[in-house]
N, C-alpha and C positions, 0 to 999 in steps of 0.2 A: 466975392472974387474966389474964395476957397471952394464954394459950391461949383462954380464954373470950371475950375481946374479939375475937379473930381469927375464931372460929367465928360469932359474932354478926354480924360485918361480912359474912361470906360469905353467910349466910342472907339478909341484906338486900340482897345484890348491890350493895354499896357500891363506887363507882368508885375509892376510895382503897385498895382491898385490896392492890394490888401494893406501894405505898409503905409501908404498915404492915408487911407481911411483911418487906420489906427492912430496915426499922428494927429489927424484932424480932430478926432473924437477926444483924445487926451487933452489937447489944448483947450477945447471947448469946455471940458469939465473943470479945468483949473480956473478959467476966467469967468465962466457963467455956470455954476453948479445947478442953479434952479431950472433952467430949460434943458436939463440932461435928457429927459425922456424924448423931447422933440428931436434932438440930435440923433439919438439911437434909431428912431423911426425913419429918419431921413437915410441913415446908413443902410437900413434893411431894404428900403426901396431901391437904393442905388445898387446894392448887391444883386437884387432881383433883375435889374436891368442888364446885368452882365450876360445873362443867358437869353435874354429876349432878342430874337432876330425875326424880322419879317420883311418880305419884299414882294412886289407885284411887277411882272414884266408883260405888258401887252405889246409884244415886239421887242427886239433886243438891239442893244448897241454893243460895240466891240469891247467896251469897258465893263459890261455887265457880267461877262463870263470869261473863263480861261479855256482855250481851245487846244486840242491835241489830235494828232493824226489827220484825218481828212475833214474834221469838223470845221465849219465856216458859217458866215452869215450871208443870206441871199434875200435882199429886200426886207431886212429886219426879221427874217425867219431863220431860226437855228436849223442848219442842215448838217446832220451828222455824217451821212454817206452820200456818194454820188454813183456814177456809172462804173467806177473802178472796182474790179473784182478783187476778192480776198483783201479787203481793206478794213481799217478800224477808224471810227470817229468818236471822240469823247469831249464833252463840255461840262465844266464844273463851276459852281459858284466860287468866286476867287478867294473868299475867306472861309476859314474853318468855322463850323457851327458847333456850339456846345451841345452835346447830346446826352451827357451823363454828369451827375454831380461828382465833384472830386472826392476820391476815397469812399465812394458809395456805389452800390449796384443799381441804384434807382435810375431808370431811363427817363429822360425828359420827354414830355409829349410833343408831338408835332402834327401839323396839318398842311398838306400840299395838294395842289391841283394843277393840271396842265392840259393843254390841247395839242394833240399830235396827229400826224398823218403819215402813213406808210405809202409812198407814192411809187407805183410801178412805172416802168419804162415800156414803151411800145415795142412789141415783138421781142420781149425779153422775159424770161422766167423770173418772177420776183422772189426775194428772200435776202437776208434772214431777218431776225427781229431786233428789238432794242430793250434796254434795261434802265429803269430809274434806280440810281444807286446811292448808297452811303459808302464812302471809301476813306481809309485813313491817310492816303497820300495821293498826289497828283500823278499825271503821266499815264502812259499805256505800256510801260515796260513789263514784260512777263505775261502779256496777254496775246491771244491769237484770234484770228478772224473766223469766218464761217460759222459753224454751229456753236462756237464758244462765245459769240456775241461780243467779242472784245472785252470780256470780263475776266476770264482766267485762261490758263492753258492746261493741257492734259496732265502736266506734272504737278501743278499746285492746286488743282481742283480738289475740293473737300478738305483742305487744310484748315484747322481751327485758327492758325496764326494769320489767316487772310484778313480777318476782321472786316468783311464786306457783306453788306446786306442789300438786296435788290428785289425789285418787282419787275419780272420779265414779261414782255409782250412778244410772244414767239409765234412764227408762222411756219415752223419746220418741225416735224415729228422725229425726234432723235431717240433711238432705242438706247443709246449709251447713257442718256440722262433720264430715261424712263418717262419721256414726254407722253401726255395722255392723247394728244392729237396734234394736228398741224395748224391750230388756231386757238391758242390758249393764253391765259394769264396765270403766272406762277409766282410763289414767294420763295426766294433763294437766300440761304444762309451759308456763306463761305463755299458754295458749290452751285453748279448749274442744275443739279438734281433737285427739283423743287420739293419743299416740304409740304406745300399745299398748292393745288392748282385747280383751275376750272376753265371750261371753254369760254371764250370771250363773248360777252353779251350782257343782258340785263332782264329784270322782271318788271313789266309795266305796272304802274300804280293802279290802273283802272280794271285789272283783270279780276275774274272771279276766283276766289281762293277756297279750296275744299278744307274741311275741318281737320283733315289728317296731313295736310301738305306743309304745315309750319311756315306758310308764306313763300315757299320756294319750290312749288311744283314745276317739274321740268316741262310739262306740256305747254305752259304759258311763257316759257323762257324764249326771249328773242336773241338769237345768235347774231353777233356782229362780225363780219369778215374784216380782219385787221388790215390786210394789205390790198384793199380795193381803191385806195386814194381818197376815201372820205375822211372828214375831220371828226375825231372823237375826243371827248373830255373825260378825264380820270380824276377821281377824288380819293385821296389816301389819308386816313386819320389814324393816329396811334396814341393810345393813352392807357396807362395801367396794364401793360402787357397785352392789350387787345388791339388788333389791327383791323381796320375796316376799309375795304377796297370796293369802289363803285365805278362804273363806266356807263356812258351813253353817247348818243350822237351829239356833237357840239350844237349848242342852242337849245337842247332839251333841258327840262327841269331835272334836278338830281333825283334819281329813283329812290324810293324809300327803303327798299330792300337791297343790301349790298351784294355784290358778286361773291366776295369772300369776307367772312367775319369770324376770325379765329384768334386764338391765344398764341402769342409768339414771345418767347423769352429772349430778349436781345442783350441781357446783361453781360454775357460772355462774348458777344459779337462786337458791340460798340465800345470804342475807347472814349476818353473824355471829350475829345473834339474830332469832328469828322468833316470831310468834304461831301457835298451833295450835288448831284447832277445827272447826266445821261450818258450812256455808252451804247454803241451799235456797231454792227459789222456786216460785211458782205462776203460771199464765197463765190462759188460758180454761179449761184443765184444772186441777182443784183436788184436792188431797189433803193430809193432815197428815203431816209428817216428824218422827218421834220418835226420840230417843236415850235408851235405858233405862239403860245403864251404860257406863262408859268407864275404861280404864286406859292409862297412858303411862309409859314409862321409856326413858332412853337408856343404861342400864347393865344392867338386869335383864330378860332376854328371856323369863322365865317368869312375869312379873307378871300376865299375863292370866288365870292360874289362880285369881286372887283374885276374879274377877268372879262374881257370883251369876247363874246361868243358868236356874234353875228357879223356879217359882212366880210368873212374871212375868205381867202382864195381857196378854190377847189383844185384837187390834184387827180380827180377821176379821169381816166382816159376816155376821150370821145369815142362813141361807138361808130364803127364803119362796117360796110357790107363786106362780109368775108369773101364773097364771090369776086370782088374787085381787087382784093389784096394780092400783092406779088407772091406772098407765101402760098396762098391757095392755088394760084396759077402754076407756080413752081411745083407744088405738091401733086397737083393733078398730072402734070407732065411727067414727073418722076414716077408717080404711081403707075401710069400707063406703060412707061418704059419697063419698069420692073415686072409688071404683069406679063408683058410680051416675052421678056427674058425668062421668066419663071415657066411660062407655058412651053417655051422652046426647050428648057432644061428638062422639064418633066417628060415631054415627048421623047427627047433623046435618051433619057433614063430608061423608059419603057422599051424603046427599040433595042437598046444595048442589053437590057435584061432578057428580052425575048431571044436575042441571038445567043447570049451566054447560056441560057437554059437549053436552047436547041443543041449547043455544043456539048453541054453536060449530059443531056439525054443520050447522045451518041455513045458516051462512055459509061452510062449507067446500066445496071442490071434491072430486070423487069420489076423485082420487088422494091427497088429504090423509088420508082415512080409512084407506087402505091402508098408508101409511107413518107413521102417528101415533107409534109407539113411539120413533122416533129424533128427535122434535121437541125443540128447545131454545128456551127463551124468549128474546125479544129483549133483555130486561133483563140476563140472564146474559151474553150476548155483548157487549152495550154496556159492562158493567162490566169484562169480561175484556180488552177492547181499549182501555180508557180513553176511551170515547166515540169510537171509531174515529179515534184520534189519528194524524196524519200521521207521527209518529215511529215508529209501529208498523207502517207499511207495509213489507212485505218483498218485494213483487212486484206486477207489473201484468200481468194476463192479457188474453186477447182479449175477455172480457166483463166485466171489472171488476178492482178491486184485491184484493190478498191482504194480510191483517193478521195480525200475531202477537198472541196473547192469552194470559192466564193465568186459568184458572177458579178459583173459590173452592175451596181445597184444594190449589192449587199445580200442577195439571196444565196443561202448555203446549199450546196449540192454534194452528192456522192457520185463519183465517176468509176464505173467498172470497165476496166480495159480487158478485152477478150483476145486471147492468143490467136494470131493469124495463121498458125500452123495446125490448129486443132479443129477437126471436122465437127466434133461435138460443140466447140465454141461457136461455130457458125450457126449450127442448129439452135443453140441456146439464144443467140442474138436474134434470129428470125422469130423464134417463139415469143420472146419478150416483147418486141415491137408490134407483133401481130395480135397479141392478147392484151398485155398490160398497157400498151400504148394507147388503147382505146377504152380502157376501163377507168372509171372514176368512182372511188368510194373512200369514205373516211377510214376504213379498216384495211385498206390496201396501200402499199407503198406506191406513191405516185411516180410514174415515169415522165420526166420533163422532156426528154428528147434523146437523140442518138447521133452518132457521128461515124462516118466511114472515111478514114484518112486516105487509104489506098485499098486496092482489092485484097480482101481477106483480113484487113485490120479494122476492128470495130471498137466502139465505145458506147456505153449506155449511161445516161445521166438521170439520176433519181433525186427525189427530195431527200434532204439530209435528215437522218433520224438521230436526235441528240443523245438519246440514252442507250444506244447500241442494241444488241440482240438480246432476246429472252434467254438464250442459251448461257450467255455470260452472266446475266443477273440471277441465274439459278445455280450455276456450277462454278463459274470462274470469277468470283468477286469477293471482296471483303464482307465480313458478317454485317457490317453497317449498311452496305449497299444491296444486300440480298433481298429479294422480294419477299414480303410476308404472305401469309395465307390468303387474305382478302385481295391483295394486289394480284396474286397469281390467278385467282378465280376470275377477276375482272379482265385480265389479259386473255384468258381462255375464252371468255364470252365475246370479246372483241374479235378474236380470230374466228370463232364460230359464225358470227354475223358476216364477216368477210367471205368465208367459204360458202355460206348460204347465198350471198349475192352472186358468187361465181356459178353456182348450180342453178339458181332460179331467177335471179334478179336482172340478168342482162339479156340482150337480144339472142345470144347463143349460149349454150351450156359450155362452161369452161371447166376442165379437169386440171387441177393443179399438179397432182402426181408426185409432189415432194414436200408435203406438210411436215415440218419438223421445227424444233426449238430454234435452231440457228437461222431459219428463214423467217422468223417472227421478229420484227424490229419494234422498238419503243420510241415514240416521238417525245417532244418536250413535255407533253402533258401525261406521259406514261400510258398512252393509248397503244394497244397492240395493233400492229399492222403486218399483214402477210405480204411477203415479197418473194423475189427470185422465181420468176415464171419461166425459167429456162427450159423446163420439161413440160410446160403446160400445153394442152391441146384443146381445140374447140370443135364442137359439132352442134348441129341443130337440135332443138328440143324435140324429144320423141325419137331421135335417131340413136344408133349404137356406135360407139367409137370404133373406127376401122383399124387403128394401130394394134399391132401384136408384139411390139418391142417391149422387152422387160426393162423398165427404167424406174429409178427411184433410189432410195438410200436403204441399205440393209438395216433391218431393225424396225422399219416403218412399212415394209411391203406386206400387203394382204396375202393370205395363202392362195387365193384364186389367181393372183397375178402370176405366180410361179407356175400354176397348172396350165393356164390358157394364154397368159401374156397380154390379156386385154384389161385396160383400166376402165373404171366406171365411177359413178358418184359414190358407190359403196366402198370402193378402194380409198377414195379421199376420206370417207367417214372413218375407215379403219386407221388411216394415218393420223387423223385428228384424235381418235381414241388413244393411240400410243402417245401422242403429245400430251393428253390429259394426264395419263399415268406417269409419264416422264417428269412433268412439272410438279405434280402433287406428291410424288414419291421421292423426288430429288435423286433419281437414278436413271442412267442412260439405258436405252432399250437393249443394247448388247454390251455386256461387260465380261471381260475375260475371267474364267473360273466361276461364273455365276450363271444361274438359269436365266433364260430370256425374261425380260421384265413382265410381259403379258402373262406368261405361264406362272411366274412367281406370284403375281397379284391374284390370279384366279385360284391358285392353291390356298393362299391365305384366306380368301373369301370363303372357300369351301370348308375351311377349318374354323370359321367364325372368328377369325383374327384379322379382319380387313384393315383395322386401324393400325396394325403393326407395319403396314406398307407405307403409311404416311411419313413424309420427310422427318427424320429424327431431329434435325436442327430446328424445324418449326415446332415440333412437339416440345422441345426443351424450352423454347421461348414462350409457349402458351398463348392465350388470348385468341383462340380459334373456336369455332362452332363445330363440335364433333359430328353432329347430325348433318351439317352442310358438307363437311369433308367427306363423310360416307356417301352422301348423295352424289357428289362429283366423281368419286372413285367408282361407284356403281355405273355412272354414265360412261366413264372410260372403258369399263369392262364390256358394257353392252355394245359400245361402238366397235370393239375389237372382237366381237363374237365371230367364230370361224365361218358360220353360214352367212353369206352376204345378205340374203333376204331377211334374216332375223335382226339385222342391225337397224338402228334408228336412222331416220333421215336427218339432215342438218337442220331442218326447220324444227323438228322435235328436240334436237339437242339444244338449240338456241332457247326454246321455251323453257326447258328444264333449268338451264343456267340462269335464266331471268326469273325463275321461281314461279312460272305461270303453269296452268293446267292445260292439258291437251287430251283429246279423246283418242286414246291409243287402241281401245277395244270397243266393240259394239255397245258394251254396257256403260260407256261414258265414265269409266272409273277415273279417279284422281291419278294423275301421272306419277306422283311420288309413291302412292300406294301400289300402283301397278308395277313400277320398277322394283320396289322392295320384294314384292311377291315373286317376280320373275327371277331376281338375283338369288333369292333364298330357296328357290324351287329345286328340289333334288332332281326332278325330271330334267330341268335345264342343265344342271351340272353334269348329269349322266350323259345327256346328249352331247355336251361339250367334250367330255372325255372320250366318247365313242368316235366323235368326229376327228379328234386331234391325236389320239393315241398317246404318244410320249410327250407331245407339246403342240401348241397352236402356232408357234412362230417359226417361219422358215429360216433355216440357217444357211451359211455359205455353201455347205455341202449339198443341201437341198436344191439350191439355185443352180449350182454347177451341174448336178445330175439332171435337173429338169432341162437345162439348156442342151446338154449333150444328147439327151434322149429325144427331145421333141423339136429342137430348133437348130438352125445352121448358123446362128449368130455367134460372133466371138465374145469372149468375156468382157472386153472393154466396151463393145457396142451394146451389150445387154444391160449392164449395170452402171449407173452413174452414182458413184458413192462419194461420201465426204461432205465437208461443210464449206 
């Protein structure tokens, strides 16, 4: 009678079991001390039965489970969700199951298997998935539908206090939870972000296994589409912190290789007793989640063999001809209708555009028609510069301000606004779009487009140069941002390559006519780019420039420009030579109270003190190659030689800066040797002195006298000065 009462109390999970067992054993020891060992053994067996739980459901009755949300039974099949969108369904075994020894971190083993089907509805997009769960409590409070699978909500997801463990079967790839794809199996601990996951499927037992594949080569893997309405069986075994998850088509033998076989520590997740069951949800995507059979045991790992896997109903949608479906007919009808409407709209658009362009051409000047493709609307530029905000001003040129802007899409630009009252501004604008608008080179500032708001009001849109002008990085910056010797030489080489392209690399010869430090810009990679083509002119190769206007910046003008007023490739070479000396010496071409830069460097060279011209700030920093600096200074002097025919070509200048040899004389001498001999030659210096008299560089007085004696141009028309 005592044994019967004990067994009854264990089955009812009475909290007084421990006390009753103690009383029983104590009484037995007093009355029958000899069979004490037998009593103790019986007690141990009874204690073990406290944690032993197992059940097999081949079809369900209403008393077998507790239902929450939309969960219900349909023909003894557990149906978690139906056609209702954004709904939750949960079903749990009605009694708690011991999962952990009291006052211990040891997790009791368990083995479960179930057969499920995710049944899609006709003409409805299917989703989402379901989860096999262990939970500390019943109900669905604090959970949400959709991608949360009825398990958590956005607020409590990832909390360690959830004490929820689940195996998810998900058919939606959610970036929030870092899902691997839209058809996977995952292991979840207190969160829908799986700690382990794999695409759904199995490895066949009869496949050929390579020696390096460890039995799980992906080539032989058979993927199973979870929500196609087919019935699948899942096996989940847990023991000694190792979980084993396997799945296959219902009716198949259990595959030998598991889908997931990983170590999972559940000591902080499980409480002593947990509810076990299933949860699922729908969102905008809807399907039915069904459980057809289920077994569970924490002692018998072969109990899954008792599940009936054949003769089960199928939920696969019958195939029907797509051409007979109402959706296909409706789709074709709508498609034809929209095609006709689209063709009508496109035709109307082209007709209106043709008429608009015809109206615009009536108000356009002749040059606008030629350069139409580069035009940008004023509205785009206004939005990019935030209404031409003063905060966006990055420079002020001779003919207007320069603004930084950001086009829709993120491209950074520089916008030069040209004064509508300045004749020179109009000439500059036309020169820019007629030359730079068609030139493409990595060492030239790119012209993205132009805009004419009204007659005489122009804007030029360039690529934005992040590091500003060379002028500022040599003369107007902190010591830490000042360019070093090697950086200066690299920028000079970039500029030389750009000028060479203008002279020889394009379909026409382009004369820049205003090469100076403030017109050299530095991009984000500190590459030198030549810009400001407002004074540029083009003519055919082999032809001579026809212009006789004296234009340029004082300090960079070649002597012959003052004499004859005609620019040439040699005058560009002279300007480049001044740029070399300016950058390497750290001195501007014309400074008040000092001799012109070119004359000063020639004088130092003739005295054998050429290195005294090198920028004193760089000399103080050290770390430069003196021979290389002398070679670059020699190059600058040779480019600024008074006699145009004695100057180098830009091709020769580029090769010197690149450190290559070039045949400058019939003897095929080394270029460096030839330069040194030429620069140290007394004959060359005496020729320079005879040609220049008091100096090689034209001053303001020289220019004024030349203009008054030989030209009828006004001072403002003749010289374009400034930065």
